[in-house]
Structure formats: structure tokens, C-alpha cells
C-alpha positions in Angstrom: 28.8 -18.8 60.1 32.3 -19.2 58.8 34.9 -18.2 61.4 37.7 -19.4 63.6 36.5 -21.7 66.4 39.8 -23.5 67.0 43.5 -22.7 67.1 45.2 -19.4 68.2 42.2 -17.3 66.9 39.4 -19.4 68.4 38.4 -16.3 70.5 37.2 -14.7 67.2 34.4 -17.3 66.7 33.5 -17.3 70.3 33.1 -13.6 70.4 30.9 -13.6 67.3 28.7 -16.4 68.6 28.3 -14.6 71.9 27.3 -11.3 70.2 24.6 -13.1 68.0 23.2 -15.0 71.0 22.9 -11.7 73.0 21.0 -10.0 70.1 18.6 -12.9 69.9 18.0 -12.9 73.7 17.3 -9.2 73.6 15.0 -9.3 70.5 12.7 -12.3 71.1 14.8 -15.0 69.5 13.8 -14.2 65.9 15.2 -12.3 63.0 12.8 -10.5 60.7 10.0 -12.5 62.4 11.7 -15.7 61.4 13.4 -18.5 63.3 17.0 -19.0 62.2 19.3 -21.9 62.2 23.0 -21.1 62.5 25.4 -23.6 60.9 29.0 -23.1 62.0 32.1 -24.0 60.0 35.6 -23.6 61.5 38.5 -22.4 59.4 40.9 -22.2 62.3 42.4 -19.0 61.0 43.4 -18.0 57.5 42.5 -20.9 55.2 41.0 -19.7 51.9 40.7 -23.2 50.3 38.8 -24.5 53.3 36.5 -21.4 53.3 35.7 -22.1 49.6 34.9 -25.7 50.3 32.7 -24.8 53.2 30.6 -22.3 51.2 30.2 -24.8 48.4 29.0 -27.5 50.8 26.7 -25.1 52.7 25.1 -23.9 49.4 24.6 -27.3 47.8 23.9 -29.5 50.8 22.5 -27.3 53.5 20.6 -24.9 51.3 21.7 -21.8 53.3 20.1 -18.4 52.7 23.0 -16.3 54.0 26.7 -16.5 54.9 28.1 -14.5 57.9 31.3 -14.2 59.8 34.6 -14.3 57.9 37.2 -13.2 60.4 40.2 -13.3 58.0 40.5 -11.4 54.7 42.0 -14.1 52.6 39.0 -16.3 53.4 36.5 -13.5 52.5 38.3 -12.7 49.3 38.4 -16.4 48.2 34.7 -17.1 48.6 33.6 -14.1 46.4 33.2 -16.1 43.1 31.3 -18.9 44.9 28.9 -16.3 46.4 28.4 -14.7 43.0 27.7 -18.0 41.3 25.2 -19.1 43.9 23.7 -15.6 44.4 24.0 -16.0 48.2 24.4 -12.8 50.2 27.2 -12.5 52.7 27.6 -10.1 55.7 31.2 -9.7 56.7 31.7 -9.4 60.4 35.4 -8.8 60.6 37.6 -9.3 57.5 39.1 -5.9 56.8 41.0 -5.8 53.5 39.7 -3.0 51.3 39.1 -5.1 48.2 36.6 -7.6 49.8 33.3 -6.1 48.6 34.6 -5.8 45.1 35.0 -9.6 45.0 31.2 -10.2 44.8 28.1 -8.0 44.4 26.6 -10.2 47.1 29.0 -9.1 49.8 28.1 -6.4 52.3 30.5 -5.4 55.1 29.5 -4.0 58.5 32.8 -4.4 60.4 35.5 -2.0 59.3 38.5 -1.7 57.0 42.0 -1.4 58.2 42.5 1.6 55.9 39.4 3.2 57.4 40.8 3.2 60.9 44.5 3.8 59.8 43.9 6.9 57.7 42.5 9.0 60.6 45.5 8.2 62.7 47.8 9.7 60.0 45.7 12.8 60.0 45.6 13.0 63.8 49.4 12.4 64.1 50.2 15.1 61.5 47.9 17.6 63.3 49.8 17.0 66.6 53.0 18.2 64.9 54.6 14.8 64.4 56.8 14.9 61.3 58.5 11.5 60.9 57.2 8.0 61.5 58.1 4.4 61.0 55.4 1.9 60.2 55.5 -1.7 61.4 52.8 -4.0 60.0 52.0 -7.6 59.5 52.9 -8.7 56.0 49.5 -9.5 54.5 46.7 -7.6 52.8 45.3 -5.7 55.8 48.8 -4.8 57.0 49.7 -3.3 53.6 46.3 -1.4 53.7 47.3 0.0 57.1 50.7 1.0 56.0 49.5 2.8 52.9 46.5 4.5 54.5 48.6 5.9 57.3 51.4 7.0 55.1 49.1 8.8 52.6 47.1 10.7 55.3 50.2 11.5 57.3 51.9 13.0 54.2 48.8 15.1 53.5 49.3 16.7 57.0 53.0 17.4 56.5 54.4 14.1 57.8 56.8 11.6 56.3 57.2 7.8 56.7 60.9 7.3 56.9 60.8 3.5 57.0 58.1 0.9 56.4 58.8 -2.5 58.1 56.7 -5.6 57.3 56.6 -8.5 59.8 55.7 -12.1 59.1 52.2 -13.0 60.2 53.3 -15.8 62.5 56.2 -17.1 64.5 58.2 -13.9 64.7 60.1 -12.1 67.5 59.1 -8.4 67.2 61.9 -7.2 69.5 64.3 -6.8 66.6 61.8 -4.5 64.8 61.3 -2.5 67.9 65.1 -2.1 68.3 65.3 -0.8 64.7 62.7 1.8 65.5 64.6 2.8 68.6 67.8 3.1 66.6 66.2 5.3 63.9 64.5 7.6 66.4 61.4 8.8 64.4 58.8 11.1 66.1 56.4 8.2 66.1 55.9 4.5 65.3 52.6 3.4 63.8 52.0 -0.4 64.1 49.3 -2.8 63.0 49.0 -6.5 63.8 45.8 -8.7 64.0 44.2 -9.0 67.4 46.0 -11.4 69.7 49.4 -11.7 71.3 51.5 -9.8 68.7 50.4 -6.3 69.7 51.0 -7.0 73.3 54.5 -8.4 72.5 55.2 -5.3 70.5 54.1 -3.0 73.4 56.2 -4.9 75.9 59.3 -4.8 73.7 58.7 -1.1 73.2 58.6 -0.5 76.9 61.7 -2.6 77.5 63.6 -0.7 74.9 62.4 2.7 76.2 60.7 4.0 73.1 58.5 6.5 75.1 61.6 7.7 77.0 63.3 8.3 73.7 60.5 10.6 72.7 59.0 8.1 70.1 55.2 8.3 70.3 53.4 4.9 69.9 50.4 4.9 67.6 48.3 1.9 66.5 44.9 0.7 65.3 42.4 -0.7 67.7 43.5 -4.3 67.3 46.4 -3.4 69.6 43.8 -2.8 72.4 41.3 -5.5 71.6 39.1 -5.8 74.7 39.7 -9.6 74.7 43.5 -9.2 75.1 44.3 -5.7 76.3 44.5 -6.4 80.0 47.5 -8.6 79.3 49.4 -5.6 78.0 49.6 -4.2 81.6 51.6 -1.1 82.1 53.1 -1.3 78.6 49.7 -0.4 77.2 49.1 2.8 79.2 49.1 5.9 77.1 48.9 4.1 73.8 46.9 6.2 71.2 44.7 4.1 68.9 42.1 4.8 66.2 39.2 2.4 65.9 35.5 2.0 65.4 34.6 0.5 68.8 35.6 0.5 72.4 33.7 -1.3 75.2 34.0 2.1 77.0 32.0 3.9 74.4 29.5 6.1 76.2 26.0 5.5 74.8 22.8 3.9 76.0 22.8 1.1 73.5 26.4 0.2 74.3 25.7 0.2 78.0 22.8 -2.2 77.3 25.0 -4.4 75.1 27.8 -4.5 77.7 25.4 -5.2 80.6 23.8 -8.0 78.7 27.1 -9.5 77.7 28.5 -9.4 81.3 25.3 -11.0 82.6 26.0 -14.0 80.4 29.8 -14.1 80.4 31.0 -12.4 83.6 34.7 -11.3 83.4 35.1 -12.5 79.8 34.9 -9.1 78.0 33.0 -8.3 74.8 35.2 -7.0 72.0 34.6 -5.4 68.7 33.9 -8.8 67.0 31.1 -9.6 69.5 29.7 -6.1 68.9 29.8 -6.5 65.1 28.1 -9.9 65.3 25.4 -8.3 67.4 25.0 -5.7 64.7 25.0 -8.5 62.1 21.7 -9.8 63.2 20.4 -6.2 63.7 21.3 -5.4 60.1 19.8 -8.7 58.8 16.6 -7.9 60.8 16.4 -4.4 59.3 17.2 -5.7 55.8 14.5 -8.3 55.9 12.0 -5.6 57.0 13.1 -3.5 53.9 12.9 -6.5 51.6 9.4 -7.4 52.8 10.8 -10.6 54.2 12.4 -11.8 51.0 15.6 -13.7 51.7 16.7 -14.3 48.1 20.2 -13.0 47.4 19.2 -10.2 45.1 16.3 -8.9 47.2 18.3 -9.0 50.4 21.5 -7.4 49.1 19.4 -4.6 47.5 17.7 -4.1 50.9 21.1 -3.8 52.6 22.4 -1.1 50.3 22.1 2.3 52.0 20.8 0.7 55.2 21.6 2.6 58.4 21.1 1.6 62.1 22.2 2.7 65.5 24.9 0.4 66.8 26.7 0.0 70.2 29.6 1.8 68.4 27.4 4.7 67.2 25.6 5.3 63.9 26.6 3.0 61.0 25.6 2.8 57.3 26.2 0.3 54.5 27.2 2.4 51.5 24.6 2.1 48.7 27.2 1.8 45.9 30.2 -0.1 47.4 28.2 -2.1 50.1 30.9 -1.1 52.6 30.7 0.3 56.1 30.5 4.0 56.8 31.0 4.9 60.4 32.7 7.1 63.1 36.3 6.4 63.8 37.4 7.3 67.3 40.8 8.4 68.7 41.3 6.8 72.0 43.9 6.9 74.8 44.6 3.8 76.9 43.9 4.6 80.6 43.4 2.7 83.8 39.7 2.9 84.9 38.6 1.1 88.0 41.9 -0.9 88.0 41.6 -2.1 84.4 42.8 -0.8 81.0 40.2 1.0 78.9 40.3 2.9 75.6 38.9 6.3 76.4 37.6 8.2 73.3 38.8 11.9 73.1 38.4 12.7 69.5 36.5 11.4 66.4 36.2 11.4 62.7 32.6 11.1 61.5 31.1 9.2 58.6 34.5 7.7 57.5 34.7 5.6 54.4 37.4 3.3 53.4 40.1 5.4 51.7 39.9 3.3 48.6 36.2 3.9 48.2 
């Protein structure tokens, strides 16, 4: 497992660990009939050079069979050549830049891509009659993916992005960007930031500056309403429309089992989409080992993962046979208050969505 276990994004690694532990508890503690050993390495955020060093050490010293995790896209992109050279398969549990599977034939992604969840928002917004929008995104690869995917699909529905603002990934006051949106008065603002404090800061600044009262509709990807952080948004989060692949409020028997199992272990600490994807990671590995006849070698396992489909707490998912990238339902959700807490309630969907660059 290569993920963030310290620093401002330590919640990412914690959620992933919790999701894997839950799957093991619910499935007899084995994967593909085998005992597994999980070796963790902490990148503490985006640290490509560190990720490369970890993979090299894990391959040569620890003789690993598989890499999982990868919460930041720069880390996932960087390790591609090492995976290829070592012929070690990798299951991506979060990193969302479109290019990642192309960096190694041994990479399979089961999380999502930012473009995959941004493009449906552009379609949905255009179909609501919105005609102008400003995009505000973090200035790194996933942010650029979000910006472009939204703009392209919005334009196809008759909309136009009138300004595209990019925000430094760290140490920034977003209020100036919100004020600029208020001054330009588009029909909507579409924003993307990685999960954490930035989305909440943006929402609170938007409320303080009266964007909704000015008739500017707020649209975002699901990172803005990450189950780990969304309660901190408070009243500022109510009514926000987001598109994403998972909400803890998703209504299915498997998700209810997942949430109940998670709550039994962690109480009020909520499961988010990273815990869910890590839970799926072991489910996918289990199914892949069944298809490969138990073979864990890189070529055998990666071939077994191509075209694999399972039922997930988010709904049906599939690993594309050609690109080794996730195919799944993307939901349109409205943030509402349910039993005193914020929840993302699904009210529309786009089925079998691929990354727009596929």
C-alpha cells in the first residue's frame, strides 16, 4: 500500500486501510483463498520521487506481488516505468488523472477519473438551461482534466465557459477567486479541489459573498462533499449539486452492509469513497485471482483484471478490457440535511461512463 498516512492528507490512508480491513472481516480474512501481508509506505501527499523509491524497495527487498493505493496522481504517474520493468501489477484506489493507465500496462484503475465525473456535470448543467459558467480548479493534472471535461461537455449542450481560473494546490485564500466569480456573474460556477479543507473554504466564501443570491448556481465534483469532510461545510453546503461515483447515502443492499460494517468498527468516523474503493480493491483482487486460477504473476493477474466486473457498494463497476480503466455509473446528487446531517442524495445518473479521454 502506497498512500498518505501522515500530513494534511493522512485521512486518505486511514480510509483505505479501514476499507480493506472491513472487506477482510466480511470475507473470512483471505483473498483468493490466500493469506495476505499488507506493507504500508507513507508518501504524506504528492511525492513522486518518494513513491518511485518505495516501489523499487518493495520490489527488490520485500518481493511484493502487487501494489495498491496511490492517492495522488503524480505518484501514480511516476511509478509506471518501475511497474513495467518489474512486471508488477498495480490497482489504483484513488489517483484520478486520465493518463495514469497509459503509463504502464500493469496498471488497472478501479476508483474514478476526474474527467469521468466532470463531463456528466457539463451535460447536466447544459440540459438545465444554464448557458454561461466559470470554472475554478486546482492547478495540477486532475484539475486541468476537470476543467476541460466540464467545458467540452457543457459546450456540447449549448453552454460556454466564460473564464477558467486555476488555483495553487496549497496555501491559497480562495475568497479572491469567489469574488471574481461574483463580479462576473455567470449562470454557474463549476469547481474542483482535492478532498479536504479547500472545498469547504470555497463553499463558505461563496455563501459569504452571496453567490446563490446573485443567481449563480454552484456545481462541483464529489470531492466537495467527501463524506469525511462534508459536515464541516455546514449550511454553506446545502443545495450544492455534485457529480460523483459514490455517496454513503447510495441506496443498495451492498452499500448498507458496507456502511453498517464500517460504523460498527468506527462509530461516528464516516466511510468515504476512498474506504469504499479500497473495499472494492480486495473484492477485485479476489475475483481476479479466481479468474487467473490463483496465479499472482503480473501478466496473469493483469490479464484476469481486464474486463472484470463486480457489484460494488457504489453499484456495478467494470475494468475496461482495453484501457484497464474504470467504467461505472456517475450520479448527480443534491446536498440535503437528513437526520440532522448533510448527505448527498442521488436524483439522476449517467450509466456506464468511461473517462472522456478513453
